[in-house]
C-alpha positions as CSV (number, residue, x, y, z in Angstrom):
1,X,2.5,0.3,15.3
2,X,2.1,3.2,13.0
3,X,-1.4,3.9,11.7
4,X,-1.3,5.3,8.2
5,X,-4.7,7.0,8.4
6,X,-3.3,9.6,10.7
7,X,-0.7,10.6,8.1
8,X,-3.4,11.4,5.5
9,X,-6.0,13.0,7.8
10,X,-5.3,16.5,8.8
11,X,-6.7,18.4,11.8
12,X,-7.9,21.1,9.5
13,X,-10.4,18.7,7.8
14,X,-11.7,17.6,11.2
15,X,-12.1,21.3,12.3
16,X,-13.9,22.1,9.0
17,X,-16.4,19.4,9.5
18,X,-17.3,20.7,12.9
19,X,-18.7,23.9,11.6
20,X,-21.5,23.1,9.1
21,X,-22.3,26.7,8.1
22,X,-18.8,27.4,6.8
23,X,-18.4,24.0,5.1
24,X,-20.6,24.9,2.1
25,X,-18.8,28.2,1.4
26,X,-15.5,26.5,1.9
27,X,-16.4,23.7,-0.5
28,X,-17.3,26.3,-3.1
29,X,-14.0,28.1,-2.6
30,X,-12.2,24.8,-3.2
31,X,-13.9,24.5,-6.7
32,X,-13.4,28.1,-7.6
33,X,-10.0,27.6,-9.2
34,X,-11.3,24.8,-11.4
35,X,-14.2,26.9,-12.5
36,X,-11.9,29.8,-13.3
37,X,-9.5,27.6,-15.3
38,X,-12.4,26.1,-17.3
39,X,-13.8,29.6,-18.0
40,X,-10.4,30.8,-19.3
41,X,-9.9,27.6,-21.3
42,X,-13.3,28.1,-22.9
43,X,-12.7,31.8,-23.8
44,X,-9.1,31.1,-25.2
45,X,-9.5,27.7,-26.9
46,X,-13.0,26.4,-27.3
47,X,-14.9,29.5,-28.4
48,X,-12.5,30.6,-31.1
49,X,-12.4,27.0,-32.5
50,X,-16.2,26.9,-32.7
51,X,-16.2,30.2,-34.5
52,X,-13.6,29.0,-37.0
53,X,-15.6,25.8,-37.7
54,X,-18.7,27.8,-38.2
55,X,-16.9,30.2,-40.7
56,X,-15.5,27.2,-42.5
57,X,-19.0,25.6,-42.9
58,X,-20.4,28.9,-44.1
59,X,-17.6,29.3,-46.7
60,X,-18.1,25.7,-48.0
61,X,-21.8,26.2,-48.4
62,X,-21.2,29.5,-50.3
63,X,-18.9,28.0,-52.9
64,X,-19.7,28.8,-56.5
65,X,-18.5,27.7,-59.9
66,X,-15.4,29.7,-60.9
67,X,-14.1,30.2,-57.3
68,X,-10.4,29.6,-56.8
69,X,-9.8,27.4,-53.8
70,X,-7.1,25.6,-51.9
71,X,-7.7,22.0,-50.7
72,X,-6.5,20.6,-47.4
73,X,-3.8,18.7,-49.4
74,X,-2.4,22.0,-50.8
75,X,-3.9,21.7,-54.3
76,X,-4.8,25.0,-55.9
77,X,-7.6,25.0,-58.4
78,X,-10.8,26.5,-59.8
79,X,-14.2,25.0,-59.2
80,X,-15.5,23.7,-62.5
81,X,-18.7,22.1,-61.3
82,X,-20.6,21.6,-58.1
83,X,-22.1,18.1,-57.8
84,X,-24.7,17.7,-55.1
85,X,-24.0,18.8,-51.5
86,X,-20.8,17.0,-51.0
87,X,-18.7,16.8,-54.2
88,X,-16.9,19.4,-56.3
89,X,-15.1,19.1,-59.6
90,X,-11.9,21.0,-59.4
91,X,-9.9,22.1,-62.4
92,X,-6.2,22.0,-61.4
93,X,-4.8,22.6,-64.8
94,X,-6.1,23.1,-68.4
95,X,-8.3,20.1,-69.0
96,X,-7.4,18.3,-65.8
97,X,-10.4,18.0,-63.5
98,X,-10.5,16.0,-60.3
99,X,-13.5,15.2,-58.1
100,X,-13.1,16.0,-54.4
101,X,-15.4,16.4,-51.4
102,X,-16.4,19.8,-50.3
103,X,-15.1,19.2,-46.8
104,X,-11.6,18.9,-48.2
105,X,-11.6,22.5,-49.3
106,X,-9.6,24.5,-46.8
107,X,-10.3,28.0,-48.1
108,X,-10.6,30.4,-50.9
109,X,-7.4,31.4,-52.7
110,X,-6.3,34.9,-51.8
111,X,-6.8,37.2,-54.7
112,X,-3.5,39.0,-55.7
113,X,-3.5,42.7,-55.2
114,X,-2.9,44.6,-58.4
115,X,0.3,46.5,-58.5
116,X,-0.1,50.2,-59.3
117,X,2.1,51.8,-61.9
118,X,3.5,54.2,-59.3
119,X,4.8,51.4,-57.1
120,X,6.4,49.6,-60.0
121,X,8.5,52.7,-60.8
122,X,9.8,52.8,-57.2
123,X,11.1,49.2,-57.3
124,X,13.2,49.8,-60.4
């Protein structure tokens, strides 16, 4: 009858166990690819995401009355009033004010660059 344990046990594993001094370095070499993959993943994905979140928190804490912002829902408006640490009154049109949480503010609205008179003449 066929013994299934012989199919899954290799002679290399048996030889490796016979030499105890090389087994620790061999075991470390087996984990090296996983360590390298995690290091690359950390540098490419985790670290930039943490920096982005820190910048977002810093921007939210620095909000002031009159700042033009964009919410995560895509609403553009001007901050009319800051209420406590977690709410903002946002003016989205003349006389239309909504109350939103600070965390829903995605970013500051980009300020338009003024067009110089010389560049206007070139477009015409």
